[in-house]
C-alpha positions in Angstrom: 9.2 -19.5 2.6 6.3 -17.1 2.9 2.7 -18.4 1.3 0.2 -15.8 0.8 -3.4 -17.2 0.4 -5.8 -14.4 -0.4 -9.8 -15.0 -0.5 -12.0 -12.8 -1.9 -14.7 -11.6 0.4 -18.7 -11.3 -0.5 -18.1 -13.2 -3.7 -21.7 -14.3 -3.8 -22.9 -10.6 -3.8 -20.5 -9.1 -6.4 -19.2 -12.3 -8.3 -16.3 -13.9 -9.1 -13.3 -11.0 -8.8 -10.2 -13.3 -9.3 -9.7 -12.7 -13.0 -9.6 -9.1 -12.3 -7.4 -9.3 -9.5 -4.8 -11.5 -11.5 -4.7 -9.2 -14.4 -4.1 -6.5 -11.8 -1.3 -8.3 -10.3 0.5 -9.1 -13.5 1.3 -5.4 -13.8 2.3 -5.1 -10.3 6.4 -5.0 -9.9 5.6 -6.6 -6.2 3.4 -9.1 -7.5 6.0 -10.2 -10.2 8.7 -10.6 -7.3 6.9 -13.6 -5.9 8.9 -16.9 -6.1 5.9 -18.8 -7.6 3.3 -16.4 -8.7 -0.2 -15.7 -7.9 -2.4 -18.5 -9.2 -6.0 -19.4 -8.5 -6.4 -22.4 -6.0 -9.9 -23.4 -5.7 -13.1 -21.0 -5.8 -12.4 -17.4 -5.2 -9.1 -17.9 -3.8 -5.4 -17.1 -4.9 -2.1 -17.9 -3.6 1.5 -17.0 -4.0 4.8 -18.1 -2.6 7.6 -15.6 -1.7 11.0 -16.1 -0.6 11.6 -12.1 0.0 9.8 -11.1 3.2 9.9 -7.3 2.3 8.2 -8.2 -0.8 5.7 -10.3 0.9 4.9 -7.5 3.4 4.3 -4.8 0.6 2.0 -7.4 -1.4 0.0 -7.8 1.7 -0.5 -4.1 2.1 -1.3 -3.8 -1.6 -3.8 -6.5 -1.5 -5.6 -5.0 1.9 -5.7 -1.6 -0.1 -7.5 -3.1 -3.0 -10.4 -3.9 -0.2 -12.5 -7.2 -0.7 -9.8 -9.5 -0.3 -8.7 -11.2 3.3 -5.0 -12.1 3.2 -3.4 -15.1 5.1 0.4 -15.1 5.5 1.9 -18.4 6.5 5.8 -18.4 7.1 7.5 -21.8 7.4 9.0 -24.8 5.6 7.5 -26.3 2.4 7.8 -29.4 0.7 10.5 -29.9 -1.7 10.7 -29.9 -4.7 8.3 -26.8 -4.8 5.8 -27.2 -7.8 5.9 -24.3 -10.5 2.1 -23.4 -9.5 2.0 -22.5 -6.1 -1.7 -24.3 -5.8 0.2 -27.6 -5.9 2.4 -27.0 -3.2 2.5 -28.5 0.5 4.0 -28.1 3.6 3.7 -26.2 7.1 4.0 -22.7 5.4 0.8 -23.8 3.3 -1.1 -25.0 6.1 -0.3 -21.9 8.3 -1.4 -19.9 5.4 -4.7 -21.6 5.3 -5.4 -21.2 8.8 -4.3 -17.5 8.6 -6.6 -16.5 6.1 -9.5 -18.1 7.8 -8.9 -16.0 10.6 -8.5 -13.0 8.4 -12.0 -13.3 7.3 -13.6 -13.0 10.6 -15.8 -10.1 10.7 -14.6 -8.8 13.9 -11.0 -7.9 12.8 -10.1 -4.4 12.1 -8.2 -5.3 9.1 -8.6 -8.5 7.0 -5.0 -10.2 7.6 -3.6 -12.8 9.9 0.0 -14.4 10.5 1.1 -17.5 11.5 4.4 -18.8 11.6 6.7 -21.3 13.1 7.4 -18.8 15.8 3.7 -17.9 17.2 5.1 -15.1 19.1 6.9 -13.6 16.2 3.9 -14.2 13.9 1.5 -12.3 16.3 3.6 -9.2 16.7 4.0 -9.3 13.0 0.1 -9.4 12.6 -0.3 -6.7 14.9 1.8 -4.3 12.8 0.5 -5.2 9.7 -3.0 -4.9 11.1 -2.2 -1.1 12.1 -0.6 -0.7 8.7 -3.5 -2.1 6.9 -6.0 0.1 8.9 -4.2 3.1 8.1 -4.1 2.4 4.5 -7.7 1.8 4.3 -8.5 5.2 5.8 -6.1 7.0 3.3 -7.6 9.3 0.7 -7.1 9.3 -2.9 -4.8 12.6 -2.5 -2.9 10.8 0.2 -2.4 7.6 -1.9 -1.3 9.9 -4.9 1.8 11.4 -2.7 2.5 7.7 -1.3 2.8 5.9 -4.4 4.9 8.8 -5.8 7.4 8.3 -3.1 7.3 4.5 -3.3 8.0 4.7 -7.0 10.9 7.1 -6.1 11.9 7.3 -2.3 14.8 9.8 -3.1 12.2 12.2 -4.3 12.2 15.4 -2.3 8.9 17.3 -1.4 9.6 20.1 -3.7 10.4 18.0 -6.6 7.0 15.9 -5.8 4.9 19.1 -5.4 6.2 20.2 -9.0 5.7 16.6 -10.4 1.8 16.6 -9.0 1.2 20.3 -9.5 0.4 21.1 -6.2 2.6 23.2 -3.7 5.0 21.8 -1.2 3.1 22.7 1.7 0.2 20.9 0.3 2.7 17.7 -0.1 3.8 18.1 3.5 0.1 18.1 4.8 -1.0 15.1 2.6 1.9 13.1 3.7 1.2 13.9 7.4 -2.3 13.2 6.8 -1.7 9.8 5.1 0.7 8.9 8.0 3.4 8.1 5.5 6.3 8.5 8.1 4.5 6.4 10.6 4.2 3.8 8.0 7.6 4.1 6.7 9.0 3.4 10.2 6.5 0.4 10.7 7.1 -1.7 7.4 10.6 -2.5 8.2 9.7 -3.7 11.9 6.9 -6.0 9.9 9.4 -7.3 7.7 11.9 -8.2 10.5 9.1 -9.8 12.4 8.0 -11.9 9.5 11.6 -13.1 9.1 11.9 -14.0 12.9 8.4 -15.7 12.5 10.1 -18.1 10.1 11.7 -19.6 13.3 
């Protein structure tokens, strides 16, 4: 199982953003793929449980894109039976997610994400890949996100069709994808998924 524990950054200065996040996640297909949905745990923290490693990776990247959130991923066993609400869950994966989110909140980190798992070596490798992907995403422009989001919705869409859909030239699409480092991300996401699976031990 994969537990995502997500803590708000700077809540004392910007106020409680958890209701807004939960409302946004209610409209997110990747958030809806959770085995146990996102719910407030304590304070300004939310948590969800996933069984799909790919969906968990995409959710972590989406949360980092939203900014203002630290993401901890714990991979391992959970106590059975798993309650309907993730906040009531227990077991090693929940403990690992707690340790991970505490590390993710450290200001010295290049991206606010940490991964802990039954296999610490694989968890560390997964964390390194997700940190790189998160750093790329945080530097991406709105124009870059526009083409990336369009391709995520329709991965088979050609650059020509994408240009027509967005009302820009094919050359502009190509340039935006290069600047957004879309091709590098596309190659690294499957690696992050595999490492997360292996971190499960």
